[in-house]
MITIMAR-206896 format. One record per residue (C-alpha): residue in three letters; z, y, x. Coordinates in steps of 0.001 Angstrom, whole numbers, padded with zeros to 6 digits, always signed. Example, Ala and Ser with C-alpha at 12.3 -4.5 7.8 and 13.67 -1.06 7.14 Angstrom:
ALA+007800-004500+012300/SER+007140-001060+013670/
//
This chain:
UNK+033768+021983-047233/UNK+031089+022768-043942/UNK+028770+019849-043372/UNK+029283+019440-039308/UNK+027048+020284-037018/UNK+024564+017564-035247/UNK+024793+017077-031755/UNK+021236+017644-029904/UNK+019842+014033-028971/UNK+020103+013696-025247/UNK+017163+012704-023289/UNK+017661+009791-020778/UNK+015454+009213-017846/UNK+012707+006358-018124/UNK+014227+003459-016068/UNK+010932+002268-015180/UNK+007850+004008-013167/UNK+004749+002541-012523/UNK+002504+002217-009560/UNK-001155+001924-009068/UNK-001780-000780-006867/UNK-005189+000641-006057/UNK-004391+004072-005540/UNK-001272+003358-003546/UNK-003265+001162-001134/UNK-006337+003887-001317/UNK-003994+006377-000065/UNK-002286+004449+002558/UNK-005601+003417+003920/UNK-006867+007170+003767/UNK-002894+008046+005839/UNK-004120+005816+008264/UNK-007946+006671+008665/UNK-007054+010319+008803/UNK-004650+009772+011406/UNK-002228+011914+008999/UNK+000947+010213+010806/UNK+000313+011601+014137/UNK-000958+014932+012476/UNK+002180+015385+010427/UNK+004307+014583+013783/UNK+002343+017452+015636/UNK+002988+019910+012808/UNK+006821+019229+012532/UNK+006575+020269+016365/UNK+005353+023387+015230/UNK+001666+022389+016870/UNK-000327+023552+014044/UNK-003531+023816+015872/UNK-002967+020371+017234/UNK-002401+018480+014091/UNK-005515+020024+012442/UNK-007233+019243+015512/UNK-006187+015891+015150/UNK-006874+015503+011355/UNK-010578+016957+012495/UNK-011292+014528+015155/UNK-009667+011211+012863/UNK-011636+012396+010115/UNK-015128+012985+011885/UNK-014773+009595+013914/UNK-014016+007609+010638/UNK-016030+009019+008173/UNK-017811+005407+007343/UNK-014593+003937+007077/UNK-013124+006536+004651/UNK-016200+006839+002374/UNK-016245+002873+002286/UNK-012201+002745+001143/UNK-012977+005431-001532/UNK-016283+003262-002731/UNK-014326+000586-002871/UNK-011209+002319-004513/UNK-013597+003271-007150/UNK-015236+000166-007953/UNK-011825-001428-008059/UNK-010581+001064-011062/UNK-014198+000599-012455/UNK-013299-003116-012864/UNK-009780-003171-013936/UNK-010112-000992-016790/UNK-010918-004292-018939/UNK-007518-005802-017946/UNK-005406-006043-021187/UNK-001771-005213-020022/UNK-003146-004198-016204/UNK+000467-004719-014644/UNK-000407-006985-011713/UNK+003929-007387-010828/UNK+007076-005817-011819/UNK+009884-005408-009371/UNK+012869-004506-011025/UNK+012478-000828-012080/UNK+008968-000729-010423/UNK+006001-001978-012316/UNK+002559-002272-010214/UNK-000336-001682-012146/UNK-004207-002617-011442/
//
């Protein structure tokens, strides 16, 4: 009698995913400080030069804000390394981590 062949195990997608609160906050702050939304709007309308000019002027005028945001994120990441679980909240399949 021939042994039955086993089916290959199916891989299941993870039912939850993690979002770093510090990184998400930093990204949102940088997007706002660089004027990325208006630059993207210009680029979508075909005005690539205007989009790059918008980014350039926003970054030049908000250099100190951008530097402070990145420094704050670096310090926050360093301080939260010691947390045992690191999970700040769980919203259904989304886990918000420090």
